[in-house]
Predicted model as a PDB file, atoms N, CA, C, CB and O in Angstrom, pLDDT in the B-factor column:
MODEL        1                                                                  
ATOM      1  N   MET A   1       0.839  -1.184   0.000  1.00 54.00           N  
ATOM      2  CA  MET A   1       0.000   0.000   0.000  1.00 54.00           C  
ATOM      3  C   MET A   1       0.882   1.244   0.000  1.00 54.00           C  
ATOM      4  CB  MET A   1      -0.953   0.000   1.217  1.00 54.00           C  
ATOM      5  O   MET A   1       2.024   1.200   0.455  1.00 54.00           O  
ATOM      6  N   ASN A   2       0.372   2.308  -0.490  1.00 60.00           N  
ATOM      7  CA  ASN A   2       1.085   3.581  -0.578  1.00 60.00           C  
ATOM      8  C   ASN A   2       1.280   4.168   0.815  1.00 60.00           C  
ATOM      9  CB  ASN A   2       0.321   4.577  -1.479  1.00 60.00           C  
ATOM     10  O   ASN A   2       0.311   4.482   1.506  1.00 60.00           O  
ATOM     11  N   GLY A   3       2.534   4.312   1.222  1.00 62.00           N  
ATOM     12  CA  GLY A   3       2.836   4.848   2.540  1.00 62.00           C  
ATOM     13  C   GLY A   3       2.443   6.298   2.732  1.00 62.00           C  
ATOM     14  O   GLY A   3       2.398   6.779   3.865  1.00 62.00           O  
ATOM     15  N   ALA A   4       2.152   7.014   1.637  1.00 60.00           N  
ATOM     16  CA  ALA A   4       1.748   8.415   1.739  1.00 60.00           C  
ATOM     17  C   ALA A   4       0.299   8.561   2.208  1.00 60.00           C  
ATOM     18  CB  ALA A   4       1.929   9.109   0.394  1.00 60.00           C  
ATOM     19  O   ALA A   4      -0.114   9.653   2.600  1.00 60.00           O  
ATOM     20  N   ILE A   5      -0.469   7.486   2.172  1.00 66.00           N  
ATOM     21  CA  ILE A   5      -1.865   7.545   2.613  1.00 66.00           C  
ATOM     22  C   ILE A   5      -1.896   7.501   4.134  1.00 66.00           C  
ATOM     23  CB  ILE A   5      -2.704   6.374   2.003  1.00 66.00           C  
ATOM     24  O   ILE A   5      -1.334   6.596   4.750  1.00 66.00           O  
ATOM     25  N   ASN A   6      -2.548   8.470   4.725  1.00 63.00           N  
ATOM     26  CA  ASN A   6      -2.672   8.520   6.171  1.00 63.00           C  
ATOM     27  C   ASN A   6      -3.920   7.726   6.576  1.00 63.00           C  
ATOM     28  CB  ASN A   6      -2.749   9.999   6.680  1.00 63.00           C  
ATOM     29  O   ASN A   6      -5.044   8.209   6.434  1.00 63.00           O  
ATOM     30  N   LEU A   7      -3.711   6.513   7.077  1.00 61.00           N  
ATOM     31  CA  LEU A   7      -4.836   5.653   7.427  1.00 61.00           C  
ATOM     32  C   LEU A   7      -5.542   6.101   8.701  1.00 61.00           C  
ATOM     33  CB  LEU A   7      -4.364   4.231   7.585  1.00 61.00           C  
ATOM     34  O   LEU A   7      -6.599   5.564   9.036  1.00 61.00           O  
ATOM     35  N   ASN A   8      -4.985   7.067   9.414  1.00 64.00           N  
ATOM     36  CA  ASN A   8      -5.627   7.579  10.619  1.00 64.00           C  
ATOM     37  C   ASN A   8      -6.671   8.647  10.307  1.00 64.00           C  
ATOM     38  CB  ASN A   8      -4.585   8.143  11.560  1.00 64.00           C  
ATOM     39  O   ASN A   8      -7.475   8.997  11.171  1.00 64.00           O  
ATOM     40  N   GLU A   9      -6.667   9.165   9.084  1.00 64.00           N  
ATOM     41  CA  GLU A   9      -7.674  10.145   8.696  1.00 64.00           C  
ATOM     42  C   GLU A   9      -9.006   9.440   8.485  1.00 64.00           C  
ATOM     43  CB  GLU A   9      -7.247  10.906   7.417  1.00 64.00           C  
ATOM     44  O   GLU A   9      -9.045   8.269   8.106  1.00 64.00           O  
ATOM     45  N   SER A  10     -10.089  10.155   8.730  1.00 57.00           N  
ATOM     46  CA  SER A  10     -11.389   9.550   8.471  1.00 57.00           C  
ATOM     47  C   SER A  10     -11.643   9.523   6.971  1.00 57.00           C  
ATOM     48  CB  SER A  10     -12.514  10.319   9.203  1.00 57.00           C  
ATOM     49  O   SER A  10     -11.320  10.469   6.252  1.00 57.00           O  
ATOM     50  N   PHE A  11     -12.215   8.443   6.525  1.00 74.00           N  
ATOM     51  CA  PHE A  11     -12.513   8.273   5.109  1.00 74.00           C  
ATOM     52  C   PHE A  11     -13.949   8.704   4.840  1.00 74.00           C  
ATOM     53  CB  PHE A  11     -12.289   6.805   4.668  1.00 74.00           C  
ATOM     54  O   PHE A  11     -14.848   8.426   5.633  1.00 74.00           O  
ATOM     55  N   ALA A  12     -14.153   9.372   3.740  1.00 81.00           N  
ATOM     56  CA  ALA A  12     -15.498   9.807   3.352  1.00 81.00           C  
ATOM     57  C   ALA A  12     -16.179   8.690   2.555  1.00 81.00           C  
ATOM     58  CB  ALA A  12     -15.439  11.130   2.514  1.00 81.00           C  
ATOM     59  O   ALA A  12     -15.510   7.846   1.958  1.00 81.00           O  
ATOM     60  N   ASP A  13     -17.504   8.695   2.553  1.00 88.00           N  
ATOM     61  CA  ASP A  13     -18.256   7.749   1.720  1.00 88.00           C  
ATOM     62  C   ASP A  13     -18.528   8.371   0.364  1.00 88.00           C  
ATOM     63  CB  ASP A  13     -19.586   7.338   2.403  1.00 88.00           C  
ATOM     64  O   ASP A  13     -18.773   9.572   0.258  1.00 88.00           O  
ATOM     65  N   PHE A  14     -18.483   7.542  -0.675  1.00 87.00           N  
ATOM     66  CA  PHE A  14     -18.767   7.976  -2.036  1.00 87.00           C  
ATOM     67  C   PHE A  14     -19.553   6.848  -2.684  1.00 87.00           C  
ATOM     68  CB  PHE A  14     -17.444   8.316  -2.845  1.00 87.00           C  
ATOM     69  O   PHE A  14     -19.153   5.688  -2.588  1.00 87.00           O  
ATOM     70  N   PHE A  15     -20.661   7.164  -3.341  1.00 88.00           N  
ATOM     71  CA  PHE A  15     -21.545   6.151  -3.894  1.00 88.00           C  
ATOM     72  C   PHE A  15     -21.348   6.026  -5.397  1.00 88.00           C  
ATOM     73  CB  PHE A  15     -23.001   6.480  -3.576  1.00 88.00           C  
ATOM     74  O   PHE A  15     -21.444   7.007  -6.135  1.00 88.00           O  
ATOM     75  N   ILE A  16     -21.069   4.796  -5.839  1.00 87.00           N  
ATOM     76  CA  ILE A  16     -20.893   4.499  -7.263  1.00 87.00           C  
ATOM     77  C   ILE A  16     -21.760   3.291  -7.579  1.00 87.00           C  
ATOM     78  CB  ILE A  16     -19.375   4.232  -7.626  1.00 87.00           C  
ATOM     79  O   ILE A  16     -21.541   2.209  -7.035  1.00 87.00           O  
ATOM     80  N   ASP A  17     -22.730   3.464  -8.443  1.00 87.00           N  
ATOM     81  CA  ASP A  17     -23.602   2.378  -8.900  1.00 87.00           C  
ATOM     82  C   ASP A  17     -24.146   1.546  -7.729  1.00 87.00           C  
ATOM     83  CB  ASP A  17     -22.840   1.472  -9.871  1.00 87.00           C  
ATOM     84  O   ASP A  17     -24.128   0.316  -7.771  1.00 87.00           O  
ATOM     85  N   GLY A  18     -24.628   2.229  -6.693  1.00 89.00           N  
ATOM     86  CA  GLY A  18     -25.251   1.539  -5.565  1.00 89.00           C  
ATOM     87  C   GLY A  18     -24.287   0.976  -4.538  1.00 89.00           C  
ATOM     88  O   GLY A  18     -24.728   0.399  -3.544  1.00 89.00           O  
ATOM     89  N   LYS A  19     -22.997   1.122  -4.744  1.00 91.00           N  
ATOM     90  CA  LYS A  19     -22.005   0.623  -3.799  1.00 91.00           C  
ATOM     91  C   LYS A  19     -21.412   1.802  -3.017  1.00 91.00           C  
ATOM     92  CB  LYS A  19     -20.885  -0.171  -4.540  1.00 91.00           C  
ATOM     93  O   LYS A  19     -21.173   2.872  -3.578  1.00 91.00           O  
ATOM     94  N   THR A  20     -21.180   1.597  -1.733  1.00 92.00           N  
ATOM     95  CA  THR A  20     -20.610   2.642  -0.894  1.00 92.00           C  
ATOM     96  C   THR A  20     -19.100   2.445  -0.803  1.00 92.00           C  
ATOM     97  CB  THR A  20     -21.254   2.632   0.518  1.00 92.00           C  
ATOM     98  O   THR A  20     -18.626   1.486  -0.193  1.00 92.00           O  
ATOM     99  N   PHE A  21     -18.363   3.344  -1.403  1.00 91.00           N  
ATOM    100  CA  PHE A  21     -16.904   3.317  -1.393  1.00 91.00           C  
ATOM    101  C   PHE A  21     -16.386   4.229  -0.289  1.00 91.00           C  
ATOM    102  CB  PHE A  21     -16.334   3.743  -2.768  1.00 91.00           C  
ATOM    103  O   PHE A  21     -16.950   5.294  -0.040  1.00 91.00           O  
ATOM    104  N   LYS A  22     -15.318   3.812   0.365  1.00 89.00           N  
ATOM    105  CA  LYS A  22     -14.575   4.681   1.265  1.00 89.00           C  
ATOM    106  C   LYS A  22     -13.543   5.401   0.407  1.00 89.00           C  
ATOM    107  CB  LYS A  22     -13.899   3.874   2.451  1.00 89.00           C  
ATOM    108  O   LYS A  22     -12.960   4.799  -0.494  1.00 89.00           O  
ATOM    109  N   THR A  23     -13.312   6.670   0.674  1.00 88.00           N  
ATOM    110  CA  THR A  23     -12.392   7.439  -0.154  1.00 88.00           C  
ATOM    111  C   THR A  23     -11.344   8.136   0.702  1.00 88.00           C  
ATOM    112  CB  THR A  23     -13.156   8.464  -0.990  1.00 88.00           C  
ATOM    113  O   THR A  23     -11.561   8.423   1.879  1.00 88.00           O  
ATOM    114  N   SER A  24     -10.224   8.395   0.089  1.00 86.00           N  
ATOM    115  CA  SER A  24      -9.162   9.146   0.716  1.00 86.00           C  
ATOM    116  C   SER A  24      -8.356   9.813  -0.387  1.00 86.00           C  
ATOM    117  CB  SER A  24      -8.269   8.235   1.609  1.00 86.00           C  
ATOM    118  O   SER A  24      -8.422   9.412  -1.549  1.00 86.00           O  
ATOM    119  N   GLN A  25      -7.597  10.830  -0.015  1.00 84.00           N  
ATOM    120  CA  GLN A  25      -6.689  11.455  -0.971  1.00 84.00           C  
ATOM    121  C   GLN A  25      -5.442  11.894  -0.245  1.00 84.00           C  
ATOM    122  CB  GLN A  25      -7.356  12.652  -1.684  1.00 84.00           C  
ATOM    123  O   GLN A  25      -5.463  12.120   0.965  1.00 84.00           O  
ATOM    124  N   ASN A  26      -4.368  12.014  -0.973  1.00 82.00           N  
ATOM    125  CA  ASN A  26      -3.112  12.435  -0.371  1.00 82.00           C  
ATOM    126  C   ASN A  26      -2.258  13.140  -1.421  1.00 82.00           C  
ATOM    127  CB  ASN A  26      -2.355  11.226   0.231  1.00 82.00           C  
ATOM    128  O   ASN A  26      -2.472  12.991  -2.624  1.00 82.00           O  
ATOM    129  N   LEU A  27      -1.297  13.902  -0.942  1.00 81.00           N  
ATOM    130  CA  LEU A  27      -0.333  14.571  -1.809  1.00 81.00           C  
ATOM    131  C   LEU A  27       0.949  13.763  -1.770  1.00 81.00           C  
ATOM    132  CB  LEU A  27      -0.084  16.058  -1.369  1.00 81.00           C  
ATOM    133  O   LEU A  27       1.561  13.613  -0.713  1.00 81.00           O  
ATOM    134  N   PHE A  28       1.357  13.242  -2.914  1.00 81.00           N  
ATOM    135  CA  PHE A  28       2.525  12.376  -3.008  1.00 81.00           C  
ATOM    136  C   PHE A  28       3.731  13.183  -3.482  1.00 81.00           C  
ATOM    137  CB  PHE A  28       2.252  11.192  -3.964  1.00 81.00           C  
ATOM    138  O   PHE A  28       3.710  13.765  -4.567  1.00 81.00           O  
ATOM    139  N   MET A  29       4.769  13.212  -2.673  1.00 81.00           N  
ATOM    140  CA  MET A  29       6.025  13.901  -2.982  1.00 81.00           C  
ATOM    141  C   MET A  29       5.813  15.363  -3.389  1.00 81.00           C  
ATOM    142  CB  MET A  29       6.751  13.166  -4.092  1.00 81.00           C  
ATOM    143  O   MET A  29       6.569  15.909  -4.192  1.00 81.00           O  
ATOM    144  N   MET A  30       4.787  15.979  -2.828  1.00 80.00           N  
ATOM    145  CA  MET A  30       4.485  17.402  -3.068  1.00 80.00           C  
ATOM    146  C   MET A  30       4.222  17.723  -4.544  1.00 80.00           C  
ATOM    147  CB  MET A  30       5.635  18.261  -2.567  1.00 80.00           C  
ATOM    148  O   MET A  30       4.223  18.892  -4.930  1.00 80.00           O  
ATOM    149  N   GLN A  31       4.001  16.713  -5.356  1.00 84.00           N  
ATOM    150  CA  GLN A  31       3.813  16.922  -6.791  1.00 84.00           C  
ATOM    151  C   GLN A  31       2.544  16.304  -7.346  1.00 84.00           C  
ATOM    152  CB  GLN A  31       4.977  16.375  -7.528  1.00 84.00           C  
ATOM    153  O   GLN A  31       2.046  16.758  -8.376  1.00 84.00           O  
ATOM    154  N   MET A  32       2.010  15.290  -6.698  1.00 85.00           N  
ATOM    155  CA  MET A  32       0.893  14.558  -7.288  1.00 85.00           C  
ATOM    156  C   MET A  32      -0.211  14.352  -6.265  1.00 85.00           C  
ATOM    157  CB  MET A  32       1.363  13.208  -7.839  1.00 85.00           C  
ATOM    158  O   MET A  32       0.023  13.802  -5.189  1.00 85.00           O  
ATOM    159  N   GLN A  33      -1.416  14.794  -6.605  1.00 84.00           N  
ATOM    160  CA  GLN A  33      -2.591  14.556  -5.768  1.00 84.00           C  
ATOM    161  C   GLN A  33      -3.169  13.204  -6.159  1.00 84.00           C  
ATOM    162  CB  GLN A  33      -3.660  15.702  -5.927  1.00 84.00           C  
ATOM    163  O   GLN A  33      -3.498  12.980  -7.324  1.00 84.00           O  
ATOM    164  N   GLN A  34      -3.293  12.300  -5.189  1.00 86.00           N  
ATOM    165  CA  GLN A  34      -3.797  10.954  -5.450  1.00 86.00           C  
ATOM    166  C   GLN A  34      -5.162  10.774  -4.785  1.00 86.00           C  
ATOM    167  CB  GLN A  34      -2.796   9.885  -4.940  1.00 86.00           C  
ATOM    168  O   GLN A  34      -5.377  11.209  -3.654  1.00 86.00           O  
ATOM    169  N   PHE A  35      -6.073  10.129  -5.503  1.00 86.00           N  
ATOM    170  CA  PHE A  35      -7.426   9.866  -5.016  1.00 86.00           C  
ATOM    171  C   PHE A  35      -7.639   8.357  -4.990  1.00 86.00           C  
ATOM    172  CB  PHE A  35      -8.503  10.573  -5.909  1.00 86.00           C  
ATOM    173  O   PHE A  35      -7.288   7.662  -5.944  1.00 86.00           O  
ATOM    174  N   HIS A  36      -8.214   7.848  -3.903  1.00 88.00           N  
ATOM    175  CA  HIS A  36      -8.379   6.413  -3.701  1.00 88.00           C  
ATOM    176  C   HIS A  36      -9.832   6.116  -3.337  1.00 88.00           C  
ATOM    177  CB  HIS A  36      -7.417   5.893  -2.597  1.00 88.00           C  
ATOM    178  O   HIS A  36     -10.455   6.852  -2.571  1.00 88.00           O  
ATOM    179  N   TYR A  37     -10.362   5.026  -3.898  1.00 89.00           N  
ATOM    180  CA  TYR A  37     -11.728   4.571  -3.621  1.00 89.00           C  
ATOM    181  C   TYR A  37     -11.669   3.070  -3.332  1.00 89.00           C  
ATOM    182  CB  TYR A  37     -12.703   4.884  -4.830  1.00 89.00           C  
ATOM    183  O   TYR A  37     -11.144   2.304  -4.140  1.00 89.00           O  
ATOM    184  N   TRP A  38     -12.212   2.642  -2.168  1.00 89.00           N  
ATOM    185  CA  TRP A  38     -12.211   1.237  -1.789  1.00 89.00           C  
ATOM    186  C   TRP A  38     -13.631   0.756  -1.549  1.00 89.00           C  
ATOM    187  CB  TRP A  38     -11.352   1.014  -0.539  1.00 89.00           C  
ATOM    188  O   TRP A  38     -14.465   1.465  -0.984  1.00 89.00           O  
ATOM    189  N   TYR A  39     -13.885  -0.479  -1.998  1.00 93.00           N  
ATOM    190  CA  TYR A  39     -15.148  -1.144  -1.703  1.00 93.00           C  
ATOM    191  C   TYR A  39     -14.846  -2.629  -1.502  1.00 93.00           C  
ATOM    192  CB  TYR A  39     -16.207  -0.919  -2.855  1.00 93.00           C  
ATOM    193  O   TYR A  39     -14.031  -3.201  -2.226  1.00 93.00           O  
ATOM    194  N   ALA A  40     -15.489  -3.242  -0.537  1.00 92.00           N  
ATOM    195  CA  ALA A  40     -15.330  -4.688  -0.341  1.00 92.00           C  
ATOM    196  C   ALA A  40     -16.596  -5.252   0.280  1.00 92.00           C  
ATOM    197  CB  ALA A  40     -14.097  -5.001   0.554  1.00 92.00           C  
ATOM    198  O   ALA A  40     -17.197  -4.646   1.167  1.00 92.00           O  
ATOM    199  N   ASP A  41     -16.983  -6.413  -0.198  1.00 92.00           N  
ATOM    200  CA  ASP A  41     -18.038  -7.190   0.443  1.00 92.00           C  
ATOM    201  C   ASP A  41     -17.638  -8.657   0.327  1.00 92.00           C  
ATOM    202  CB  ASP A  41     -19.453  -6.915  -0.214  1.00 92.00           C  
ATOM    203  O   ASP A  41     -16.498  -8.954  -0.029  1.00 92.00           O  
ATOM    204  N   SER A  42     -18.546  -9.574   0.618  1.00 93.00           N  
ATOM    205  CA  SER A  42     -18.189 -10.994   0.605  1.00 93.00           C  
ATOM    206  C   SER A  42     -17.951 -11.537  -0.805  1.00 93.00           C  
ATOM    207  CB  SER A  42     -19.278 -11.799   1.275  1.00 93.00           C  
ATOM    208  O   SER A  42     -17.416 -12.635  -0.960  1.00 93.00           O  
ATOM    209  N   ASN A  43     -18.344 -10.775  -1.840  1.00 92.00           N  
ATOM    210  CA  ASN A  43     -18.192 -11.248  -3.220  1.00 92.00           C  
ATOM    211  C   ASN A  43     -17.095 -10.567  -4.014  1.00 92.00           C  
ATOM    212  CB  ASN A  43     -19.467 -11.073  -3.937  1.00 92.00           C  
ATOM    213  O   ASN A  43     -16.596 -11.134  -4.986  1.00 92.00           O  
ATOM    214  N   GLU A  44     -16.706  -9.356  -3.619  1.00 92.00           N  
ATOM    215  CA  GLU A  44     -15.740  -8.627  -4.443  1.00 92.00           C  
ATOM    216  C   GLU A  44     -14.986  -7.577  -3.641  1.00 92.00           C  
ATOM    217  CB  GLU A  44     -16.445  -7.967  -5.614  1.00 92.00           C  
ATOM    218  O   GLU A  44     -15.443  -7.099  -2.603  1.00 92.00           O  
ATOM    219  N   ILE A  45     -13.832  -7.242  -4.155  1.00 93.00           N  
ATOM    220  CA  ILE A  45     -13.024  -6.139  -3.636  1.00 93.00           C  
ATOM    221  C   ILE A  45     -12.712  -5.246  -4.828  1.00 93.00           C  
ATOM    222  CB  ILE A  45     -11.698  -6.649  -2.917  1.00 93.00           C  
ATOM    223  O   ILE A  45     -12.233  -5.719  -5.858  1.00 93.00           O  
ATOM    224  N   ILE A  46     -12.987  -3.951  -4.682  1.00 93.00           N  
ATOM    225  CA  ILE A  46     -12.768  -3.012  -5.780  1.00 93.00           C  
ATOM    226  C   ILE A  46     -11.898  -1.870  -5.266  1.00 93.00           C  
ATOM    227  CB  ILE A  46     -14.125  -2.474  -6.351  1.00 93.00           C  
ATOM    228  O   ILE A  46     -12.154  -1.310  -4.200  1.00 93.00           O  
ATOM    229  N   TYR A  47     -10.878  -1.537  -6.031  1.00 91.00           N  
ATOM    230  CA  TYR A  47     -10.032  -0.391  -5.714  1.00 91.00           C  
ATOM    231  C   TYR A  47      -9.905   0.456  -6.971  1.00 91.00           C  
ATOM    232  CB  TYR A  47      -8.625  -0.841  -5.187  1.00 91.00           C  
ATOM    233  O   TYR A  47      -9.541  -0.050  -8.033  1.00 91.00           O  
ATOM    234  N   ILE A  48     -10.205   1.748  -6.852  1.00 89.00           N  
ATOM    235  CA  ILE A  48     -10.073   2.693  -7.960  1.00 89.00           C  
ATOM    236  C   ILE A  48      -9.121   3.785  -7.507  1.00 89.00           C  
ATOM    237  CB  ILE A  48     -11.469   3.289  -8.394  1.00 89.00           C  
ATOM    238  O   ILE A  48      -9.203   4.259  -6.373  1.00 89.00           O  
ATOM    239  N   ASN A  49      -8.221   4.182  -8.388  1.00 88.00           N  
ATOM    240  CA  ASN A  49      -7.256   5.223  -8.057  1.00 88.00           C  
ATOM    241  C   ASN A  49      -7.065   6.111  -9.262  1.00 88.00           C  
ATOM    242  CB  ASN A  49      -5.908   4.618  -7.601  1.00 88.00           C  
ATOM    243  O   ASN A  49      -7.023   5.626 -10.392  1.00 88.00           O  
ATOM    244  N   TYR A  50      -6.949   7.406  -9.037  1.00 86.00           N  
ATOM    245  CA  TYR A  50      -6.494   8.307 -10.098  1.00 86.00           C  
ATOM    246  C   TYR A  50      -5.622   9.385  -9.495  1.00 86.00           C  
ATOM    247  CB  TYR A  50      -7.689   8.935 -10.854  1.00 86.00           C  
ATOM    248  O   TYR A  50      -5.710   9.685  -8.305  1.00 86.00           O  
ATOM    249  N   ASN A  51      -4.777   9.963 -10.333  1.00 87.00           N  
ATOM    250  CA  ASN A  51      -3.754  10.899  -9.867  1.00 87.00           C  
ATOM    251  C   ASN A  51      -3.701  12.126 -10.763  1.00 87.00           C  
ATOM    252  CB  ASN A  51      -2.380  10.218  -9.821  1.00 87.00           C  
ATOM    253  O   ASN A  51      -3.907  12.042 -11.974  1.00 87.00           O  
ATOM    254  N   PHE A  52      -3.422  13.262 -10.144  1.00 85.00           N  
ATOM    255  CA  PHE A  52      -3.216  14.506 -10.881  1.00 85.00           C  
ATOM    256  C   PHE A  52      -1.844  15.062 -10.530  1.00 85.00           C  
ATOM    257  CB  PHE A  52      -4.333  15.544 -10.562  1.00 85.00           C  
ATOM    258  O   PHE A  52      -1.464  15.093  -9.359  1.00 85.00           O  
ATOM    259  N   LEU A  53      -1.108  15.496 -11.533  1.00 87.00           N  
ATOM    260  CA  LEU A  53       0.083  16.280 -11.234  1.00 87.00           C  
ATOM    261  C   LEU A  53      -0.370  17.625 -10.696  1.00 87.00           C  
ATOM    262  CB  LEU A  53       0.994  16.450 -12.497  1.00 87.00           C  
ATOM    263  O   LEU A  53      -1.510  18.037 -10.912  1.00 87.00           O  
ATOM    264  N   LYS A  54       0.513  18.300 -10.004  1.00 77.00           N  
ATOM    265  CA  LYS A  54       0.175  19.529  -9.297  1.00 77.00           C  
ATOM    266  C   LYS A  54      -0.606  20.525 -10.160  1.00 77.00           C  
ATOM    267  CB  LYS A  54       1.435  20.180  -8.792  1.00 77.00           C  
ATOM    268  O   LYS A  54      -1.606  21.074  -9.697  1.00 77.00           O  
ATOM    269  N   ASP A  55      -0.176  20.772 -11.401  1.00 77.00           N  
ATOM    270  CA  ASP A  55      -0.863  21.765 -12.242  1.00 77.00           C  
ATOM    271  C   ASP A  55      -2.155  21.226 -12.854  1.00 77.00           C  
ATOM    272  CB  ASP A  55       0.063  22.233 -13.354  1.00 77.00           C  
ATOM    273  O   ASP A  55      -2.999  22.021 -13.267  1.00 77.00           O  
ATOM    274  N   GLU A  56      -2.338  19.924 -12.927  1.00 78.00           N  
ATOM    275  CA  GLU A  56      -3.548  19.356 -13.518  1.00 78.00           C  
ATOM    276  C   GLU A  56      -4.748  19.418 -12.573  1.00 78.00           C  
ATOM    277  CB  GLU A  56      -3.295  17.920 -13.923  1.00 78.00           C  
ATOM    278  O   GLU A  56      -5.892  19.372 -13.025  1.00 78.00           O  
ATOM    279  N   ILE A  57      -4.502  19.522 -11.281  1.00 71.00           N  
ATOM    280  CA  ILE A  57      -5.590  19.487 -10.296  1.00 71.00           C  
ATOM    281  C   ILE A  57      -6.612  20.592 -10.539  1.00 71.00           C  
ATOM    282  CB  ILE A  57      -5.026  19.611  -8.884  1.00 71.00           C  
ATOM    283  O   ILE A  57      -7.786  20.442 -10.202  1.00 71.00           O  
ATOM    284  N   GLU A  58      -6.166  21.699 -11.123  1.00 73.00           N  
ATOM    285  CA  GLU A  58      -7.073  22.810 -11.423  1.00 73.00           C  
ATOM    286  C   GLU A  58      -7.921  22.541 -12.663  1.00 73.00           C  
ATOM    287  CB  GLU A  58      -6.279  24.094 -11.613  1.00 73.00           C  
ATOM    288  O   GLU A  58      -9.012  23.094 -12.802  1.00 73.00           O  
ATOM    289  N   ILE A  59      -7.427  21.701 -13.556  1.00 75.00           N  
ATOM    290  CA  ILE A  59      -8.047  21.538 -14.875  1.00 75.00           C  
ATOM    291  C   ILE A  59      -9.061  20.398 -14.932  1.00 75.00           C  
ATOM    292  CB  ILE A  59      -6.979  21.302 -15.909  1.00 75.00           C  
ATOM    293  O   ILE A  59     -10.137  20.565 -15.506  1.00 75.00           O  
ATOM    294  N   TYR A  60      -8.740  19.241 -14.347  1.00 75.00           N  
ATOM    295  CA  TYR A  60      -9.491  18.020 -14.614  1.00 75.00           C  
ATOM    296  C   TYR A  60     -10.394  17.453 -13.517  1.00 75.00           C  
ATOM    297  CB  TYR A  60      -8.562  17.013 -14.964  1.00 75.00           C  
ATOM    298  O   TYR A  60     -11.035  16.436 -13.779  1.00 75.00           O  
ATOM    299  N   PRO A  61     -10.498  18.013 -12.333  1.00 72.00           N  
ATOM    300  CA  PRO A  61     -11.237  17.292 -11.284  1.00 72.00           C  
ATOM    301  C   PRO A  61     -12.686  16.978 -11.625  1.00 72.00           C  
ATOM    302  CB  PRO A  61     -11.209  18.085 -10.029  1.00 72.00           C  
ATOM    303  O   PRO A  61     -13.162  15.896 -11.281  1.00 72.00           O  
ATOM    304  N   GLU A  62     -13.392  17.858 -12.272  1.00 78.00           N  
ATOM    305  CA  GLU A  62     -14.800  17.585 -12.604  1.00 78.00           C  
ATOM    306  C   GLU A  62     -14.924  16.481 -13.652  1.00 78.00           C  
ATOM    307  CB  GLU A  62     -15.486  18.862 -13.112  1.00 78.00           C  
ATOM    308  O   GLU A  62     -15.876  15.701 -13.625  1.00 78.00           O  
ATOM    309  N   VAL A  63     -13.970  16.416 -14.568  1.00 81.00           N  
ATOM    310  CA  VAL A  63     -13.987  15.366 -15.594  1.00 81.00           C  
ATOM    311  C   VAL A  63     -13.846  14.003 -14.931  1.00 81.00           C  
ATOM    312  CB  VAL A  63     -12.851  15.583 -16.635  1.00 81.00           C  
ATOM    313  O   VAL A  63     -14.615  13.090 -15.227  1.00 81.00           O  
ATOM    314  N   LEU A  64     -12.864  13.854 -14.029  1.00 80.00           N  
ATOM    315  CA  LEU A  64     -12.654  12.573 -13.359  1.00 80.00           C  
ATOM    316  C   LEU A  64     -13.810  12.227 -12.441  1.00 80.00           C  
ATOM    317  CB  LEU A  64     -11.360  12.596 -12.571  1.00 80.00           C  
ATOM    318  O   LEU A  64     -14.191  11.060 -12.348  1.00 80.00           O  
ATOM    319  N   LYS A  65     -14.375  13.207 -11.762  1.00 80.00           N  
ATOM    320  CA  LYS A  65     -15.536  12.950 -10.900  1.00 80.00           C  
ATOM    321  C   LYS A  65     -16.692  12.392 -11.733  1.00 80.00           C  
ATOM    322  CB  LYS A  65     -15.976  14.249 -10.165  1.00 80.00           C  
ATOM    323  O   LYS A  65     -17.362  11.453 -11.304  1.00 80.00           O  
ATOM    324  N   THR A  66     -16.930  12.956 -12.909  1.00 85.00           N  
ATOM    325  CA  THR A  66     -17.991  12.480 -13.792  1.00 85.00           C  
ATOM    326  C   THR A  66     -17.714  11.053 -14.261  1.00 85.00           C  
ATOM    327  CB  THR A  66     -18.139  13.413 -14.999  1.00 85.00           C  
ATOM    328  O   THR A  66     -18.628  10.230 -14.312  1.00 85.00           O  
ATOM    329  N   ILE A  67     -16.469  10.759 -14.600  1.00 85.00           N  
ATOM    330  CA  ILE A  67     -16.109   9.399 -15.032  1.00 85.00           C  
ATOM    331  C   ILE A  67     -16.324   8.409 -13.895  1.00 85.00           C  
ATOM    332  CB  ILE A  67     -14.637   9.346 -15.513  1.00 85.00           C  
ATOM    333  O   ILE A  67     -16.919   7.352 -14.104  1.00 85.00           O  
ATOM    334  N   ILE A  68     -15.852   8.735 -12.700  1.00 82.00           N  
ATOM    335  CA  ILE A  68     -16.022   7.840 -11.548  1.00 82.00           C  
ATOM    336  C   ILE A  68     -17.504   7.599 -11.269  1.00 82.00           C  
ATOM    337  CB  ILE A  68     -15.334   8.430 -10.294  1.00 82.00           C  
ATOM    338  O   ILE A  68     -17.907   6.460 -11.031  1.00 82.00           O  
ATOM    339  N   GLU A  69     -18.310   8.640 -11.296  1.00 84.00           N  
ATOM    340  CA  GLU A  69     -19.746   8.498 -11.020  1.00 84.00           C  
ATOM    341  C   GLU A  69     -20.477   7.689 -12.089  1.00 84.00           C  
ATOM    342  CB  GLU A  69     -20.384   9.867 -10.902  1.00 84.00           C  
ATOM    343  O   GLU A  69     -21.549   7.144 -11.823  1.00 84.00           O  
ATOM    344  N   SER A  70     -19.913   7.604 -13.295  1.00 87.00           N  
ATOM    345  CA  SER A  70     -20.595   6.892 -14.390  1.00 87.00           C  
ATOM    346  C   SER A  70     -20.250   5.410 -14.435  1.00 87.00           C  
ATOM    347  CB  SER A  70     -20.242   7.528 -15.719  1.00 87.00           C  
ATOM    348  O   SER A  70     -20.799   4.689 -15.268  1.00 87.00           O  
ATOM    349  N   ILE A  71     -19.366   4.931 -13.573  1.00 85.00           N  
ATOM    350  CA  ILE A  71     -18.973   3.506 -13.573  1.00 85.00           C  
ATOM    351  C   ILE A  71     -20.191   2.649 -13.225  1.00 85.00           C  
ATOM    352  CB  ILE A  71     -17.804   3.240 -12.553  1.00 85.00           C  
ATOM    353  O   ILE A  71     -20.940   2.966 -12.301  1.00 85.00           O  
ATOM    354  N   LYS A  72     -20.378   1.570 -13.969  1.00 85.00           N  
ATOM    355  CA  LYS A  72     -21.475   0.624 -13.738  1.00 85.00           C  
ATOM    356  C   LYS A  72     -20.913  -0.797 -13.672  1.00 85.00           C  
ATOM    357  CB  LYS A  72     -22.557   0.737 -14.860  1.00 85.00           C  
ATOM    358  O   LYS A  72     -19.983  -1.148 -14.397  1.00 85.00           O  
ATOM    359  N   TRP A  73     -21.501  -1.604 -12.785  1.00 77.00           N  
ATOM    360  CA  TRP A  73     -21.120  -3.003 -12.708  1.00 77.00           C  
ATOM    361  C   TRP A  73     -22.300  -3.848 -13.130  1.00 77.00           C  
ATOM    362  CB  TRP A  73     -20.648  -3.382 -11.288  1.00 77.00           C  
ATOM    363  O   TRP A  73     -22.207  -5.075 -13.143  1.00 77.00           O  
TER     364      TRP A  73                                                      
ENDMDL                                                                          
END                                                                             
C-alpha cells in the first residue's frame, strides 16, 4: 500500500452504482494529488485510483468525478 496515505484520517463515503466506497486522498512527494476509492463485500473487492500532477488538479477534477460516477457493474 502507498505509505503516503494517512490511514488515521477519516474516510469519506462515495456512492458508485449503488455501492458505498470509502475514499481518501493524499499529496505524493508534493507533486501529485492521489485519489483512492475502496469497496469490499463478501463477493468482491474493488479499488479505484487516479492521480493529478500539481498543475492538472485545477483543470481536470470535474472530468474525473464524472467518469467515476458513471462507472457501472
